[in-house]
Structure formats: structure tokens, C-alpha cells
GUBABA-323895 format. One record per residue: residue number from 1; chain; y, x, z of N, C-alpha, C in turn. Coordinates in steps of 0.001 Angstrom, whole numbers, plus 500000, padded with zeros to 6 digits. Atoms other than C-alpha are relative to their C-alpha. Layout:
k	c	nyy	nxx	nzz	cayy	caxx	cazz	cyy	cxx	czz
NUM	A	Y	X	Z	Y	X	Z	Y	X	Z $
...
//
This chain:
k	c	nyy	nxx	nzz	cayy	caxx	cazz	cyy	cxx	czz
1	A	500660	500489	501187	052180	608662	775713	500105	498480	500007 $
2	A	499893	501420	500135	052489	605176	774366	498730	499550	499219 $
3	A	501114	500587	500736	049679	602919	773296	500092	498462	500129 $
4	A	499960	501443	499993	048929	599261	772788	498890	499651	501068 $
5	A	501011	500460	499107	046400	597134	774777	498655	500542	499683 $
6	A	501271	499207	500372	043526	598868	772885	500367	501464	500115 $
7	A	499805	498572	499904	043295	602596	772420	500946	500649	498957 $
8	A	499043	499502	501051	045962	602849	769594	501058	500774	500582 $
9	A	498942	499105	499473	048380	605683	770286	501137	500022	499011 $
10	A	498817	499754	500831	051940	605932	768996	501060	500713	500927 $
11	A	499004	499318	499192	054784	608197	770204	501157	499078	500347 $
12	A	498940	500927	499638	057611	606528	772122	501277	500149	499187 $
13	A	498749	499774	500780	060258	608101	769807	499919	499356	498666 $
14	A	500114	500593	501315	058896	606355	766765	501122	498878	499675 $
15	A	499002	501024	500395	061198	603289	766900	501406	500522	499652 $
16	A	498745	499378	500305	064339	605359	767078	500002	500704	498672 $
17	A	500011	499332	501225	063241	607440	764199	499807	499038	498785 $
18	A	500083	500969	501049	062315	604449	762159	501267	499370	499671 $
19	A	498681	500550	500217	065722	602989	762692	500780	501057	499192 $
20	A	499230	498938	500653	067238	606334	761623	499603	500147	498518 $
21	A	500424	499922	501414	065155	606413	758412	500498	498739	499246 $
22	A	499529	501220	500572	066091	602743	757662	501499	500090	499648 $
23	A	498522	499942	500085	069757	603602	758118	500431	501194	499114 $
24	A	499712	498885	500885	069540	606618	755786	500385	501217	500838 $
25	A	499599	498825	499166	070108	609064	758730	498891	500983	500167 $
26	A	501171	499152	499821	066712	610646	758485	499371	500303	498606 $
27	A	500636	499638	501280	065273	612597	755542	498564	500449	500269 $
28	A	501382	499748	499793	061450	612567	755391	499651	501445	499719 $
29	A	500500	498675	500286	059812	615946	755728	498877	499994	498943 $
30	A	501060	499909	501018	057535	617082	752976	498652	500265	500707 $
31	A	501247	499822	499246	053877	616663	754180	499232	501240	499572 $
32	A	500866	498906	500302	051648	619682	754423	498573	499569	499785 $
33	A	501397	500319	500264	048186	619669	753153	499127	500324	501173 $
34	A	500917	499826	498822	045394	619371	755769	498715	499457	499723 $
35	A	501351	500513	500224	041781	618774	756072	499396	499830	501393 $
36	A	500686	500252	498799	039524	617337	758802	498552	499598	499691 $
37	A	501450	500270	500405	035700	616897	758978	499330	499199	501090 $
38	A	500890	500822	499111	033551	614194	760482	498619	500601	499970 $
39	A	501274	499486	499942	030548	616128	761495	498981	498929	500511 $
40	A	500943	500985	499660	027416	614000	761735	498648	500566	500290 $
41	A	501396	499650	499829	023940	614287	763107	499330	498635	500518 $
42	A	500728	501113	499708	021267	611629	763539	499555	500081	501519 $
43	A	500425	500018	498592	020522	610547	767183	498491	499684	500099 $
44	A	501446	500239	499770	016981	610209	768632	499737	498563	500057 $
45	A	500259	501455	499970	017465	606493	768966	500344	499319	498717 $
46	A	499650	500534	501274	018536	606027	765473	501531	499858	499685 $
47	A	498593	500065	500437	021819	606084	763505	500721	501321	500224 $
48	A	499213	498813	499959	024387	608823	763000	500888	499992	501221 $
49	A	498981	499828	499025	026522	610186	765757	501079	501016	499375 $
50	A	498900	499260	500582	029900	611918	765089	500530	500927	501066 $
51	A	499507	499018	499007	031328	615018	766815	501534	499742	500142 $
52	A	498604	500283	499805	034737	614311	768361	500499	500960	501158 $
53	A	499395	499150	499025	037146	616371	770507	501122	499223	500649 $
54	A	498876	500588	499383	039657	615219	773059	501152	500935	500207 $
55	A	498924	499130	499815	043071	616747	772989	500395	500055	501524 $
56	A	499670	499888	498510	044182	618055	776409	501133	499078	500277 $
57	A	498992	501011	499594	046245	615470	778239	501344	500627	500150 $
58	A	498700	499287	499796	049023	618083	778778	500702	500245	498686 $
59	A	499446	499707	501262	049647	618371	775049	501152	499072	499625 $
60	A	498841	500821	500352	053031	617166	773751	499696	498860	499108 $
61	A	500258	501020	501074	051600	615241	770804	498604	499543	500152 $
62	A	501398	500631	499915	048672	612778	771228	499167	500624	501022 $
63	A	500839	499423	498936	047563	614322	774456	499042	498887	500499 $
64	A	501052	500969	499481	044256	612701	775596	499397	499183	498855 $
65	A	500621	500734	501078	043527	611315	772106	498834	500634	499431 $
66	A	501227	499402	500644	040206	611776	770430	500251	500174	498580 $
67	A	499713	499611	501287	040079	613439	767117	498758	500756	499449 $
68	A	501022	499154	500665	037906	615517	764678	500463	501436	499806 $
69	A	499507	498674	500400	037955	619235	763940	500813	500058	498642 $
70	A	499200	499991	501164	040674	620006	761439	501317	500659	500177 $
71	A	498728	499410	499936	043954	621478	760571	500625	500320	498660 $
72	A	499182	499724	501260	046514	622736	757916	499266	500992	499146 $
73	A	500510	499022	500988	045637	624474	754740	500785	501313	500113 $
74	A	499436	498672	499984	046298	628175	754933	500238	500471	498563 $
75	A	499790	499570	501335	047956	629502	751671	498843	500969	499512 $
76	A	501013	499030	500402	045191	632127	751607	498659	499267	499684 $
77	A	501190	500759	500403	042598	629346	751237	499793	499867	498475 $
78	A	500007	499999	501494	043369	629520	747485	499341	501247	499460 $
79	A	500665	498726	500460	041870	633060	747326	498592	499741	499526 $
80	A	501302	500247	500528	038692	633372	745240	498906	500150	501205 $
81	A	501160	499912	499099	035475	632835	747256	498710	499609	499173 $
82	A	501303	500484	500522	031781	632529	746385	499776	498566	500230 $
83	A	499880	501504	499929	031263	628901	745683	498655	499345	499462 $
84	A	501113	500676	500401	028273	626572	745482	500276	498512	500091 $
85	A	499719	501388	500035	028098	622849	744714	500878	499546	498869 $
86	A	499110	500447	501077	030483	620770	742573	501094	501079	499792 $
87	A	499016	499013	500361	032959	623032	740784	501336	499617	500482 $
88	A	498632	500236	499669	036592	623347	741597	500580	498860	499230 $
89	A	499457	501007	500890	037365	621306	738510	499479	498605	500327 $
90	A	500576	501325	499563	034995	618521	739652	500658	499524	501329 $
91	A	499296	500411	498758	036543	618500	743109	501470	499597	499639 $
92	A	498649	500356	500364	039991	618354	741432	500083	498601	499471 $
93	A	500101	501336	500558	038998	615217	739490	499779	499069	501132 $
94	A	500331	500892	498859	037524	613642	742617	501235	499717	500837 $
95	A	498859	500132	498961	040656	614318	744765	501323	499733	499236 $
96	A	498788	500315	500721	043255	613842	742007	501087	501049	500208 $
97	A	499068	498895	499822	044762	617337	742441	499530	501093	498982 $
98	A	500373	498955	500909	044662	620601	740459	498889	500843	500645 $
99	A	501097	499250	499405	041666	622967	740941	500346	500976	501144 $
100	A	499597	499088	498913	043519	625502	743071	500245	499238	501299 $
101	A	499778	500888	498808	044636	622779	745442	498688	499463	500577 $
102	A	501275	500530	499586	041164	621281	745510	499248	501113	500815 $
103	A	500696	498896	499383	039674	624704	746471	500632	500179	501403 $
104	A	499390	499715	498806	042264	625245	749116	499731	498951	501134 $
105	A	500380	501006	499079	041579	621866	750817	498578	500092	500414 $
106	A	501420	499898	499611	037784	622262	750742	499750	501233	500863 $
107	A	500089	498788	499213	038163	625811	752119	500518	499745	501369 $
108	A	499355	500269	498696	040423	624555	754860	499044	499109	500848 $
109	A	500948	500839	499242	037827	621872	755837	498921	500817	500511 $
110	A	501071	499140	499613	035091	624461	756070	500480	500999	501046 $
111	A	499439	499073	499000	037225	627038	757830	500418	499387	501349 $
112	A	499573	500722	498701	038706	624591	760411	498848	499536	500837 $
113	A	501210	500504	499231	035240	623309	761257	499381	501131	500698 $
114	A	500493	498816	499266	034120	626841	762050	500842	500428	501087 $
115	A	499079	499598	499011	037295	627645	763957	499932	499072	501204 $
116	A	499880	500951	498966	037193	624482	766072	498682	499469	500609 $
117	A	501337	500546	499544	033512	623555	766324	498907	501047	500000 $
118	A	501050	499009	500094	031665	626748	765596	498917	499785	499019 $
119	A	500907	500399	501049	029922	625177	762651	500440	500532	498675 $
120	A	499618	499413	501323	029828	626944	759310	499155	499438	498845 $
121	A	500707	500540	501179	029009	625284	756045	499983	500985	498901 $
122	A	500089	498815	500869	028113	628456	754171	498628	500610	500171 $
123	A	501266	499309	499937	025037	630427	753450	499871	501340	499145 $
124	A	500206	498774	500824	023659	633634	751850	499803	499792	498595 $
125	A	500220	500323	501456	022870	631786	748645	500484	498563	499835 $
126	A	499553	501425	500368	023714	628417	746919	499031	499044	500649 $
127	A	500853	501060	499400	020700	626797	748627	499522	500310	501419 $
128	A	500311	499679	498536	020717	628248	752153	501292	499759	500829 $
129	A	498804	500208	499099	022980	627668	755191	499725	500967	501200 $
130	A	500097	499184	498893	023651	630017	758028	499342	499203	501157 $
131	A	500805	500752	498967	021204	629082	760890	500601	500217	501373 $
132	A	499564	499815	498689	023060	630503	763890	501342	500739	499866 $
133	A	498688	499401	499950	026744	631274	764438	500447	500484	501409 $
134	A	499630	499507	498586	026567	632363	768043	499882	501513	500082 $
135	A	499967	498529	499846	026992	635927	769268	501409	500504	499896 $
136	A	498660	499473	499903	029960	638198	769786	500627	500392	498725 $
137	A	499397	499654	501335	030334	639261	766189	500499	498760	499309 $
138	A	499494	501239	500554	030694	635628	765030	501293	499540	500796 $
139	A	498836	500385	499217	033161	634937	767873	501174	500854	499666 $
140	A	498946	499106	500390	035239	637959	766892	500596	499574	498728 $
141	A	499518	500452	501351	035477	636742	763329	500712	498637	500178 $
142	A	499325	501252	499825	036282	633186	764500	501391	500125	500608 $
143	A	498732	499749	499367	039091	634464	766751	500980	500597	499021 $
144	A	499164	499464	500978	040436	636512	763962	500575	499069	498931 $
145	A	499529	501082	500833	040556	633519	761679	501086	499181	500636 $
146	A	499068	500885	499250	042274	631457	764319	501369	500687	500039 $
147	A	498728	499158	499914	044920	634270	764788	500605	500346	498655 $
148	A	499506	499664	501299	045444	634488	761047	500023	501506	499646 $
149	A	500201	498614	500198	044387	638081	761230	498908	500262	498862 $
150	A	501041	499945	500996	041545	637393	758748	500030	498770	499155 $
151	A	500026	501141	500875	041546	635235	755689	498474	499474	499848 $
152	A	501339	500588	500116	038619	632824	755080	499211	500730	498850 $
153	A	500571	499256	501123	038007	634619	751694	499387	501275	500402 $
154	A	500449	498700	499546	037678	637963	753358	498814	499900	500955 $
155	A	501001	500250	498997	035528	636537	756146	498623	499784	499225 $
156	A	501172	500369	500752	033045	635023	753612	499459	501242	499202 $
157	A	500344	498831	500787	033146	638147	751416	499309	501122	500757 $
158	A	500482	498977	499114	032512	640562	754212	498570	499712	500439 $
159	A	501281	500373	499515	029492	638620	755307	499002	499620	498859 $
160	A	500800	500400	501131	028157	637997	751803	499624	498577	499947 $
161	A	500282	501370	499943	028359	634238	752198	500608	499189	498905 $
162	A	499563	500922	501053	028683	631371	749732	500420	498739	500641 $
163	A	499532	501288	499373	030790	628356	750645	499193	498858	499276 $
164	A	500789	501126	500501	028636	625257	750313	500726	498719	499854 $
165	A	499143	501272	500128	030999	622628	748951	499075	498713	499795 $
166	A	500861	501155	500144	027952	620401	748196	499584	499404	501310 $
167	A	500304	500678	498686	027540	619793	751967	501101	499148	500514 $
168	A	498890	500857	499582	030870	618008	752087	500124	498731	499136 $
169	A	499639	501191	500740	031837	614506	750935	501338	499543	500317 $
170	A	498650	500437	499822	035385	613474	750452	499936	498477	500496 $
171	A	500147	501364	499486	035787	610290	752580	501323	499148	500075 $
172	A	498692	500781	499868	039486	609249	753077	501197	500983	499846 $
173	A	498790	499136	500092	043017	610443	752774	501157	499168	500712 $
174	A	498938	500634	499283	045867	609632	755177	501192	500897	500026 $
175	A	498816	499304	499996	049460	610731	755066	500832	499634	501206 $
176	A	499166	500300	498856	051604	610991	758209	501208	499228	499591 $
177	A	498823	500737	500368	054407	608414	758311	501262	500764	499662 $
178	A	498739	499281	500464	057767	609331	756744	501007	500239	501151 $
179	A	499077	499829	498911	059520	608979	760117	499549	501068	500987 $
180	A	500501	498954	499179	057402	611725	761751	500639	501347	499588 $
181	A	499397	498718	500333	059065	615141	762029	499039	500978	499368 $
182	A	501055	499140	500624	055824	616989	761191	498945	499044	499247 $
183	A	500813	500871	500801	053958	615454	758380	498813	500754	499311 $
184	A	501159	499477	500548	050542	616034	756929	499317	499091	498937 $
185	A	500825	500721	501051	048629	614967	753797	498560	500407	500271 $
186	A	501308	499592	499485	045161	614967	755339	498855	499352	499281 $
187	A	501306	500387	500668	041824	614769	753550	498918	499998	501064 $
188	A	501200	500203	499110	038860	613464	755628	498771	500215	499238 $
189	A	501377	499733	500558	035437	614796	754785	498906	499652	500954 $
190	A	501217	500124	499104	031988	614024	756059	499047	501077	499661 $
191	A	501097	498970	500219	029195	616592	756498	499003	499827	501159 $
192	A	501051	499918	499021	025897	616777	758323	499933	501387	500698 $
193	A	500173	498760	499343	025407	619350	760999	498814	500776	499477 $
194	A	501078	499237	500568	023328	622157	759439	498864	500239	501085 $
195	A	501087	499787	499100	019841	622651	760954	500107	501412	500665 $
196	A	499914	498796	499305	019782	625277	763597	501372	500346	500629 $
197	A	498740	499814	499410	023522	625212	764213	500282	498970	501102 $
198	A	499493	500842	498871	025251	623691	767251	501455	500007	500152 $
199	A	498537	500047	499674	028767	622563	768090	500275	500531	501396 $
200	A	499558	499628	498596	030724	623879	771059	501540	499860	499960 $
201	A	498652	500194	499964	034215	623535	772211	500790	501324	499718 $
202	A	499499	498701	500458	035729	626366	770184	501565	499916	500081 $
203	A	498522	500196	499994	039352	624955	770666	500411	499951	501492 $
204	A	499510	500020	498692	041156	625789	773844	500945	498891	500249 $
205	A	499105	501050	499940	043439	622849	773166	499236	498602	500042 $
206	A	500813	501232	499821	040548	620323	773526	499346	500193	501396 $
207	A	500656	499826	498695	039224	619615	777018	498668	499325	500134 $
208	A	501320	500649	499978	036142	617677	775981	499531	499928	498470 $
209	A	500674	500228	501301	033762	617554	773072	498816	499003	500226 $
210	A	501099	500894	499830	031179	614871	772472	499467	499556	498671 $
211	A	500634	500647	501191	028601	613506	770015	499777	498437	500534 $
212	A	500023	501426	499705	028918	609746	769988	499795	499165	498875 $
213	A	500242	500987	501072	027781	606803	767895	501328	499359	499691 $
214	A	498714	500683	500351	030683	605323	765889	500186	498663	500609 $
215	A	499827	501322	499348	030004	601890	767354	500378	500124	501382 $
216	A	499708	499751	498566	030209	603256	770929	501484	500460	500057 $
217	A	498579	499467	499925	033449	605149	770226	500959	498840	499662 $
218	A	499084	501013	500365	034996	602122	768500	500086	498955	501122 $
219	A	499930	500957	498910	034014	599865	771431	500866	500539	501109 $
220	A	499154	499411	498952	035655	602325	773831	501497	499932	499652 $
221	A	498652	500223	500404	038771	602195	771775	500433	498578	500146 $
222	A	499641	501414	499863	038793	598410	771687	500216	499619	501459 $
223	A	499716	500292	498548	038604	598366	775517	501146	500712	500529 $
224	A	498815	499217	499531	041498	600775	775735	499588	501210	500784 $
225	A	500472	498794	499222	039334	603536	777243	500099	501293	499213 $
226	A	499799	498829	500910	039547	605951	774258	501145	499930	499173 $
227	A	498858	500001	500782	042835	606796	772753	499704	500686	498642 $
228	A	500114	499488	501370	042913	607386	769036	501168	499594	499115 $
229	A	499013	500334	500966	045385	607368	766187	499310	499268	498862 $
230	A	500612	500756	500972	044837	604994	763331	499045	500590	499056 $
231	A	500920	499291	500876	043153	607495	760849	498658	500208	500657 $
232	A	501196	499612	499331	040599	608352	763571	499086	498760	500165 $
233	A	500815	501175	499684	039479	604880	764545	499583	499288	498683 $
234	A	500298	500608	501238	039705	603627	760860	498724	500713	499416 $
235	A	501129	499253	500555	037259	606402	759747	498679	499759	500853 $
236	A	501128	500302	499204	035023	605739	762710	499404	498628	499598 $
237	A	500488	501315	500297	034741	602037	761804	499253	500024	498643 $
238	A	500639	499870	501311	033869	603038	758236	498671	500553	500029 $
239	A	501328	499464	499885	030802	604833	759451	498946	499070	500606 $
240	A	500915	500859	499267	029343	601914	761383	498896	499369	499138 $
241	A	501129	500726	500723	027258	600291	758536	498848	500861	499688 $
242	A	501041	499152	500515	025163	603291	757868	498948	500412	501054 $
243	A	501187	499855	499069	021679	603893	759481	499735	501561	500236 $
244	A	500281	498613	499832	021655	607738	758959	501108	500798	499310 $
245	A	498916	499117	500523	023857	610698	758118	499815	500124	498453 $
246	A	500183	499875	501381	022261	611076	754742	500502	498748	499244 $
247	A	499470	501229	500674	023245	607445	753935	501543	500118	499829 $
248	A	498534	499879	500045	026871	608299	754724	500316	500919	498849 $
249	A	499700	499055	501121	026820	611404	752391	499627	499467	498643 $
250	A	500321	500556	501352	025136	609399	749653	501088	499156	499420 $
251	A	498922	500981	500515	028044	606986	749388	501359	500643	499950 $
252	A	498709	499337	499933	030796	609567	749801	500731	499933	498586 $
253	A	499314	499985	501399	031412	609816	746034	500657	498795	499603 $
254	A	499374	501251	500367	032317	606164	745881	501144	499602	500908 $
255	A	498896	500362	499079	034843	606225	748735	501336	500053	499350 $
256	A	498613	500150	500569	038391	605204	747921	500905	501087	500657 $
257	A	499134	498967	499456	040738	608204	748283	501475	499737	499752 $
258	A	498631	500336	500088	043934	606350	747732	500694	500270	501362 $
259	A	499364	499701	498684	046314	607744	750454	500508	498831	500715 $
260	A	499441	501091	499185	047148	605477	753321	501256	500542	500708 $
261	A	498727	499593	499394	050760	605752	754414	500645	498785	500759 $
262	A	499509	501039	499223	052240	603682	757215	501351	499496	499438 $
263	A	498702	500611	500372	055121	601276	756501	500639	499516	501273 $
264	A	499228	500463	498862	057825	600407	758929	501175	499173	499575 $
265	A	498896	500772	500357	060438	597705	758781	500574	499269	501343 $
266	A	499432	500674	498967	062857	595988	761126	499907	498492	499808 $
267	A	500149	501410	500066	062065	592379	761849	500657	499376	501217 $
268	A	499301	500583	498877	064602	590643	764061	500335	501229	500977 $
269	A	499821	498950	498985	064781	592717	767306	498782	500937	500161 $
270	A	501244	499263	499846	061379	594301	766674	499754	500992	498781 $
271	A	500389	499150	501081	059922	597082	764605	498588	499665	499655 $
272	A	501316	500350	500460	056899	596185	762569	499449	501192	499367 $
273	A	500752	498903	500576	054408	598961	761843	498852	499557	499387 $
274	A	501229	500419	500700	051640	598537	759331	499484	501163	499198 $
275	A	500704	499041	500808	049105	600523	757496	499308	499201	498936 $
276	A	500583	500850	501092	048226	599035	754086	498465	500162	499991 $
277	A	501493	500054	499999	044601	597973	753944	499336	500051	501406 $
278	A	500553	499957	498640	044178	598197	757689	500820	499177	500954 $
279	A	499200	500993	499255	045595	595056	759249	499902	500146	501495 $
280	A	500124	499961	498535	044223	595824	762758	501088	500791	500574 $
281	A	498981	499068	499479	046950	598516	763119	501394	499462	500052 $
282	A	498629	500581	500068	049892	596198	762476	500472	499733	501422 $
283	A	499417	500235	498699	052116	596213	765530	501441	499666	499958 $
284	A	498573	500422	499919	055385	594687	766556	500492	500628	501382 $
285	A	499541	499199	498841	057254	596962	769032	501471	499496	500329 $
286	A	498681	500425	499597	060196	595440	770936	500751	501167	500630 $
287	A	499283	498879	499481	062968	597778	771929	499901	500081	501543 $
288	A	500226	499956	498583	062496	596874	775604	498779	500627	500416 $
289	A	501328	499283	499727	058887	597935	775469	500074	501470	499757 $
290	A	499950	498564	500368	059839	601168	773814	500661	500734	501101 $
291	A	499303	499306	498930	062343	602086	776542	499171	500127	501216 $
292	A	500897	499914	498885	059799	601251	779251	498995	501158	499843 $
293	A	501008	498916	500240	057217	603484	777613	500608	501381	500064 $
294	A	499324	498676	499959	059688	606340	777166	500283	500474	501402 $
295	A	499734	499605	498578	060679	606204	780888	498686	500376	500722 $
296	A	501370	499663	499365	057018	606146	781932	499522	501306	499542 $
297	A	500467	498783	500548	056268	609036	779669	500756	501172	500647 $
298	A	499165	499050	499399	059191	611010	781085	499595	500265	501462 $
299	A	500430	499794	498731	058048	610421	784580	498662	500693	500194 $
300	A	501288	499411	499992	054472	611253	783847	499997	501508	499602 $
301	A	499954	498665	500594	055380	614447	781921	500742	501009	500888 $
302	A	499226	499108	499164	057643	615835	784671	499287	501078	500646 $
303	A	500853	498983	499360	054834	617622	786367	498893	500522	499196 $
304	A	501109	499602	500885	052566	618226	783410	500145	501431	499614 $
305	A	500043	498648	500555	051591	621638	782170	500551	499899	498468 $
306	A	499583	500037	501385	053269	622542	778911	498807	500327	499115 $
307	A	501025	499565	500883	051051	622800	775866	500535	499855	498589 $
308	A	499609	500078	501380	051700	623532	772189	499342	498866	499332 $
309	A	500596	501230	500654	051141	620443	770041	499167	500385	498773 $
310	A	500966	499577	501103	048582	622307	767956	498632	500064	500522 $
311	A	501385	499776	499504	044896	622738	768081	499011	498956	499433 $
312	A	500974	500920	500516	042499	619800	767731	500662	499016	499299 $
313	A	499059	500689	500800	044401	618351	765004	499559	498802	499307 $
314	A	500344	501258	500562	044214	614767	763909	501158	499134	499763 $
315	A	500209	498984	501010	045728	615024	761490	500672	501351	500381 $
316	A	499674	498670	499649	046227	618810	761498	501290	500458	500366 $
317	A	498766	499365	499611	048894	620623	763362	500047	501341	499404 $
318	A	499773	498714	500643	050239	623999	762428	498928	501161	500389 $
319	A	500687	498825	499576	048458	626542	764543	498754	499671	500722 $
320	A	501374	500188	499288	044957	626914	765955	500093	500597	501378 $
321	A	500084	499355	498704	043880	628029	769353	499815	501492	499932 $
322	A	500000	498557	500096	044170	631669	770202	499174	500725	501064 $
323	A	500699	499391	498881	042185	632174	773359	498465	499781	499777 $
324	A	501458	500136	500075	038455	632720	773609	499508	498802	500871 $
325	A	500455	501189	499186	036899	629333	774646	498688	500110	500661 $
326	A	501371	500179	499397	033894	628219	776610	499436	498645	499601 $
327	A	500609	501276	500325	031429	625467	776125	500489	498833	500875 $
328	A	499589	501172	499227	032382	621889	777216	498941	499483	500932 $
329	A	500912	500623	499058	030719	620513	780339	500527	498736	500542 $
330	A	499489	501297	499520	032819	617382	780725	499115	498984	499664 $
331	A	500909	501142	500341	031012	614072	780893	500613	499307	498722 $
332	A	499659	500661	501278	031026	612095	777607	500405	498565	500199 $
333	A	499607	501438	499900	032694	608685	777016	499045	499079	499386 $
334	A	500761	501131	500651	030901	605526	776254	498724	500383	499499 $
335	A	501411	499767	500336	027448	606895	776189	499754	501196	498997 $
336	A	500203	498816	500826	028042	609985	774010	499350	501111	500696 $
337	A	500599	498797	499377	026348	613272	774598	500844	501290	499762 $
338	A	499283	498783	500148	028029	616496	775221	499461	500955	498903 $
339	A	500427	499152	501099	027952	619036	772359	499033	501113	500534 $
//
């Protein structure tokens, strides 16, 4: 893995791919739609905390990086579901997409949060939320969703549940750089943890889950202790001004959803990476630094366990975890509390 002096992560193969793109030797892949959710709950000492997962260090992509629950849109997410809150048409206007796409993205956000964190933003009616998602029957349904054996529409319908789109707020949108082989158009949402529900490490591709104050997570990133990709740390920093989860949700409607897409250019013997509107991520990568990072990664990876680059997606990978997980008991970083 490659990173800068803080916790920013980038793959060592990026410079070669950037050069190939600049030379017309690389055709950008079409980004897949994806959704991820910043789950919030207020701490006893004041201020919101956010639920984060750490990708297993053995994973090929962004191993060891902290992320949020999320993943790709399933084509079946467009199937009709019982719906509460803003209409599909209203979501479409907010997100700048058609109603079917808006529904699919919102459904993916709710589905992935249940698959990866065990939290379900749905209820028996338009003004209720499921109070408990523990138990063997819930786990069987979660595993069936992860394995693509059950569609989210069928899951909700069978249990007589209504998707609570009003519990979500659209917060940001980031698109994977054009030089990445797997690209995602990822929508970031915020949501408060429903009363009575609890998170747990439902993803076998995460080795740690944590509730942590955005300020503490950002400080850990700045010290180089917590690895994150730009969308993760950027959204964390955007939460810092708010004193409560309700305050975050109250301003979600006003958040700018203009997609953020990285730019890359060759400047002398260096590659300049930048993310418009996020100057802190601008980096100059020398070819000698890249080769040293690549050699170090090769040495470190020689004895590592193999792991599919899917799971705790930030932004979403293709497939979800397939094994039955257990709760996380790992110590938390920078003062966070285990889920």
C-alpha cells in the first residue's frame, strides 16, 4: 500500500496508469453506481460519532483503510418496494437523475447498510423503524442478500416492511478517477442509528468496526495513524462543525452534490494529483517514490493472505461478504468505541 505522510492512501500503480491515460493508451472504464452511508449516533460526551469499518490488511485494494458501509447498486434495486419519505421523483430532482435510478441508489444505500452493519432503515409503517435486527432469521436474510440469493424488494415485501427514505440525507458524490480499472459513481448519505438497533461487524472483509468522533478520526488521519481515501476523510471533515446527528440531517438538503472527480497531469518528472474543491489532497508523486513504494508493497505482500478486493467498500466494490460474521472485539483507534 502507498500513502503520503498523513493517512492518505493511493495505489502504487496509479502513476503508470495516469501516464497511459495521458498517452491515449488507456480507455476509462464506465463507472458503476454505488452508495455508502455515514451512520451517526450522538456520544454521551456530546457531538455525533460515525460508524467506520477497517478493511482487512490482506485485501488487495485499500487494505487497512477505514471506510463506511456501502457497495454497488444491484440491478434489482429498481424493483418496486413499499416507500416512505420523499417520493422517487423528489429524490430524482435532488440527485439529478431519473426516478428509477434515484430509487436504485437509495435502495442500495439501505440494503448495503443492513448487509454490512446490520442496521435497517425500514419499518412496518411509514412512521416506524424496526427495533431489533438480531436473531437467526434476520441473519439468514442478510446472508441471502449478500449472496444475491434474495433481492432487497423481496426481502422487504416478505417481511411487510416500508423503506424509510426520509431517514437518509444525500451528502456528497464522488466518482473514482478515470485511471482506475474499477470505477464507481458513489453517493454518500447520512443517517442516524435507529433507536434500539446496534451495529456489528457484518462484513467478513472488515477486521474492525468503530464508533468515533469525526474530529478524532481526522486527527488520526493527520498523524498518519488511520489510512483513508480522499472521499472518506473529506466527508469526515464535513461533519466536524455539527453538534448533534440531528444537525447533520437538518442541513443535508443543502449539501452540494456536484460530483468530485480527481484530475491528474504530468508536471515535469512528477505526476500531480488533485481533487477539485479539496486542495488538501493535491499530491506530487515522483517516479522514484513510486518505484520504491511498489517494491515495498511487493515485499510486504509476498507473505500476505489473499483477499478479494470486495466487501467494506469505499467507494463500493462489486461483491459483498459471503461468510457468517461475528462481532468485532478489536480495540478502537483514536478514542473511538467498538460497535
